[in-house]
N, C-alpha and C positions, 0 to 999 in steps of 0.2 A: 645368476652367476654366483658361485661360492664366495663368501666374504674374504676368506684367505686369499683367493686368487686376485680379488680386486685390490687387496693390499700389496701384493706382489707387483701388480701392474703399476700402481701408483708410485711404488718405490723406484721401480725401473724409470718411469717418466721424471722422477726427481732426480735421479742419476744423470739422465740426458740433460737436464736442465744444468746441472752442476758442471757438466762437460762443455756447456756453452751453446747448446741447441736451444732455439726458441720454441719451447713446448708450453702451450697454454692449457688451462682447465678444460676448454673445448676440445682440444686435441686429445686429452686423456679420456674423455667421455667417448670420443670416437673410437679410440683404441679399445676401450672396454666393450663397446656395442660390437665391434667387429670380432673380437675374440669370443663373444657370447654365442655367435652363430657358427664358430668353427671348433675345432678340437682343441681345447686348452692344454692337453698333454702333448700335442705335436709341436715340436720345435720350428718346423717349417712354417705352420700356421702363426705362430707367435712372432717369427721374424718378419714375414711378409705383411702381416697385419700392423705391426709397429712401424715399419719402413713406409707403408703407405699412408699412415695417419700422423706419425710424429716427425718425419723428415720432410721439410719443405724445400731444402736447397740441395743441390747436387753435391756441393763441397763438403756437406755434412755427413754424407753416406759413410766415409771411412771412420769418422767418429762414432756414428751409430753402430757400425759393425764391431768396433773394439769394445764398446760398452755392453753390446748384446753378448759377446763371447765371454766377457768377465762375469756378467750377471747370470746368464743361463747356461753356459757351457762349462764354466770353471768349476772345478771340484770344491772350492771353497767360496763360491759365488753365493750371494744372498738367496737366490732361489733354490739352492740345493736343499735346504733344510725345510722348505715349506711347500715345495711342488714335487709331485711324482711324475717326472717327464718320461716320455717314450724314449728309451736309448736307441732304438732302431733308426730314428730320424737325425740323431747326432752327427753321423758322417756326412750325410747329404748337406746339412746346414753348415758344417765345417767347410765343405767344399765350396759352397756359395760364398762363405766369408773370406776364403784364401784365394780364390781363383776369379778375379774380376774380368769382365768382358774386355776392358781396355784399360791402359794406364796412360793418363795424360801427363805429358811432359811439362806443360806449362798450363795448370789449371786457371780457368777463367779468361784465357787469352784466345781460345778457339771458339769459333762460332758454333751454333747448334748443328748446322749441317755437317760441319767437319767432325764433330764429336759423334754423330750418328753414322757417318761413314766408317770412322775408325772402329766404333764398336761393332758394326756389321762385318768388317774385315776381320777383326779379331776372332769373332765367333765362327767364321768360315775357316780361319786358320786352325782352329782347334781340332776340326776334323779332316784336315788335309794331311796326308801322309808325309812323314819326315822325308821320305825318299823323293817325294815330287816337289819339295819346297826349294825356292831359290835361296842364296846366301842372305838376302835382305829378309826374307820371311822366317828363315831359321833364327836370325838375330832377333826378330820380333818375338818369336816363340820363346826363346830363351829368356827374354825380359819378362814375359808373363810367367814362364816356369819358376822364376825366382821367387815368386809369391805362394807357391805350393808349400803347404806345411804337412809333411807326412807324419801322421799320428801313429806311433807303433802299437800294436795290440797290448793289452793289459790282462794280468792274471790276479787272482785273489792270493794274497800272502797269508801266512799263518798269524801274523800280527794283526792285532785289532786297534781301533781308534774310536773316539766318542763319536756318536751319531744321533740323529733325531729320532730314528726309529731302527728296529732290527729284531734279531731273534735271541741275542745274548744280553741279559741284563748286566749293566754296569754297576756291580755292587758297591764298589769303593766310592764312586761318586754319589750314588743314591744315599749311602750311609752319611757321607759328608753333608749333603744337602739337608738330610734330616737332622743332624746335630746342629746346623745353623738355625733350625726351627725349633730348638730345645726338644728334640726327640719326637716331635710330631711327624707322622708319616707324610711324605710328600709325593712328588711325582717320580715314577719309575724311570731311570735313565738307562740307555742302551749303548751298546757297542757293536761295530761291525768290522768285518775283515777289510784290511787295506788293500788297494789296488796298486800293483807295481807293473812297470812296463816290461814286456817281454824282450829279450834280445832280437834284433833285426839284423839279418846278414843279406847283403846284395852281392850276387856273383855274376859280373857282367862279361859277356862274350864281346871282345873287341876284334875279332878275327876279320878277314877280307869280306866275308859274306854278310857281316853285320855292319859294314862301313857306313851305311846310310843312316844308321840308328844308334851306333855306339856313343857319339857325342851327346845326343840328347838323353840317352840313359844315364850317362855320366853326370849330366846336369841334374837329373832326378835324384841320383844318388847323393849329389851335394846338397840338394835341398833337404833330403832325409837326414844327412849327416849334421846340417845346421839346425835342424829342429830339436836335436837333444836326444838323449836317451842312449842306450847301448846299442849303437849302430856300427857295423862293421862292413867294409866295401873291399871286394876283390875283383880283379880282372883276369881273363885268361884268353889265350889263343892256343898257342902250343904248350904253354906253361901257366902257372897260377902266380899272380902277383898281388900282394896285399898293399892297398893304396889308402888305408884309412887316414893315415897322418897326413898324406898329400892333400886330401879333401878338407882339412881344417882351416884352410884359408877362408877369410870371409868373402872376398871377391871371387865369383865363380870362374872368370877367365884365368886368374892366377892359379886357382886350385886345379883346374883342369890341364893347365900347361905343366904343372908339377907332376900330375898323374901321367901325362903323355911321356915325360922324361923317364919316369919309373918303369913304364911298361915297355919291354924291349921287343915284343913280338906283336906290336900293333899292325892290324891289316894283314896278317899272315895266315897260316893254316889254323885248323880247329881240332883240338883234342879234348873234347868235354869229359869223357871218361877218366882220362889220365889226370886232368885238372881237378875233377871232383875227388878222385882218389887222393891226391895230395892234400886237398882240404880236409877231408876226413881224417886222414892219418896224422896231420900236423897241427890242426886247429880244432876240428869238431870233437875229436876224441879227448882233447884236454879240457872240454867244457865250454867252448866259445859260443855254441849254439844250443846248448842244453836248454830245453824248454822254450826255445826261440822259434822264430818264423824265418825260413830260408827263401829268398827269392832269387831264382835263377833266370837271367834274361839271355836267351839264346834262340836261334832258329832251328837248333837240333841237327845241323849238318856235321856230324862227327866223322872224323877220318880214322879214328882209333878203333879198337876191338869193342863190339858191343857188350860182350861179357864183362868188360872192366867197368863200363857205364852202369850196367845192371848191378853189379855187386856195390859200387860206391853209392848209388842211390838207395839200395836196400839198407846199408849201414847208416846213411844219412837220415833215412826215414824213421829209424829207431832212436837216433840221437836227438832229433828236433821235434817241435810240437806240430809244425805244419810246413809243407813244401809248396811253394808258388812257382809256376813256370810262365814267364813272360815271353810269348813268341810273337814277333811282328807280323808273321804270316798266318796267325791263327785266325780261322774264319774267313780268310781272303780268297778262298778258292784254290789255294796252293796245296798240293799233295803233302801229307805229313812226312817229314824226314825220318829216317830210321832212328835217329836219336829220340825223337818225340814218341815213337812207338815203343822204344824200350823204357822210356820214363813214365809212360802212362800209368802203370799200376802204382806207382809210388808217389805221384803228384796229387795234392788235395785240390788245387785250383789252377786253371790255365786261363791266363788273360792275354789279350794283344796289347802290344806296346808300339804301335805303328804311328800313332799320332798323340796330340796333347790331351784330347778328350779320354783316350784309353788310359794314360797314365794317371789323369786325375780320377778316373774310375778306380784304378788300383789303389791309389792313396785313400779313397773312400772305403775300399773293401778291407784293407789291413786292420782297422780297429775291430772288425767284426770276427777276426780269427783268433781272438784271445781265448 
């Protein structure tokens, strides 16, 4: 194993020890031995190797997850300058850290059998369609969904910042370092382009045909809004309504109640083309989604003119970076609606949104669209 990697693993174990975990020297050796036979650049391998060898108590798992996120996934984390990690595994690792199998209401007071049953139930609920869930199951899913952190895609900006490596030399810092050494040549320092989050726009169908899924999609939008970044949320049935401000409340129930009050056409008809035409004319044309990712959540059952939908999507495709369509019936054996057939040439990615697992998959896919 390379010496720099050993130093990184030891420093990570020291961070865990500072956080209160009982990590001994033997545990660190076990962690190093496990990583030696795995792929050191794979974040998933680093995560599970450390969790298996450095965590001995169930209640320490949240602390371990938080430390791992700061150390390996944070842009300013200690591992960022010394390890070249595979970025393709970052979304999957983030999903593991933010979507637990279950949430214990009273840690330490439930026996092992009860904990196992709740974990099994939560895992089954993740793949159960929202349309087939009971009110109690939907409430449990909403509690789990609060932990989802939607990471918006990022793009490289024109501005640069100091970096451990790169293609552009940092002449100013290099000269200053040389002057501190009385003119002797030193190490060449580098700069790299900064990463900035792209705008993320969620347009949700709350018409009658989406009644079984609209509240869960609004919960997903609230999680995206709370995660930070430039996130805008709209709802539509027969008209378009902007609900970004209504979703700023910390409590999901209060935020969704305010959104329901603002949307006057809830559980009504569907005019996708007219609503998207309003969005393009009043918001997108003014730069709201310029260079951003637009996520449209709808089943495609449009009662309006298909030509209006085609024209709106054509303009939206030119103004945005990517268009993602979330259809609860996608891949479920239901024939594609007319709206989906019209949208197909302009959509970059189609995902299902009928259960919690599909929404978690969407959250993992978004960072890859940068």
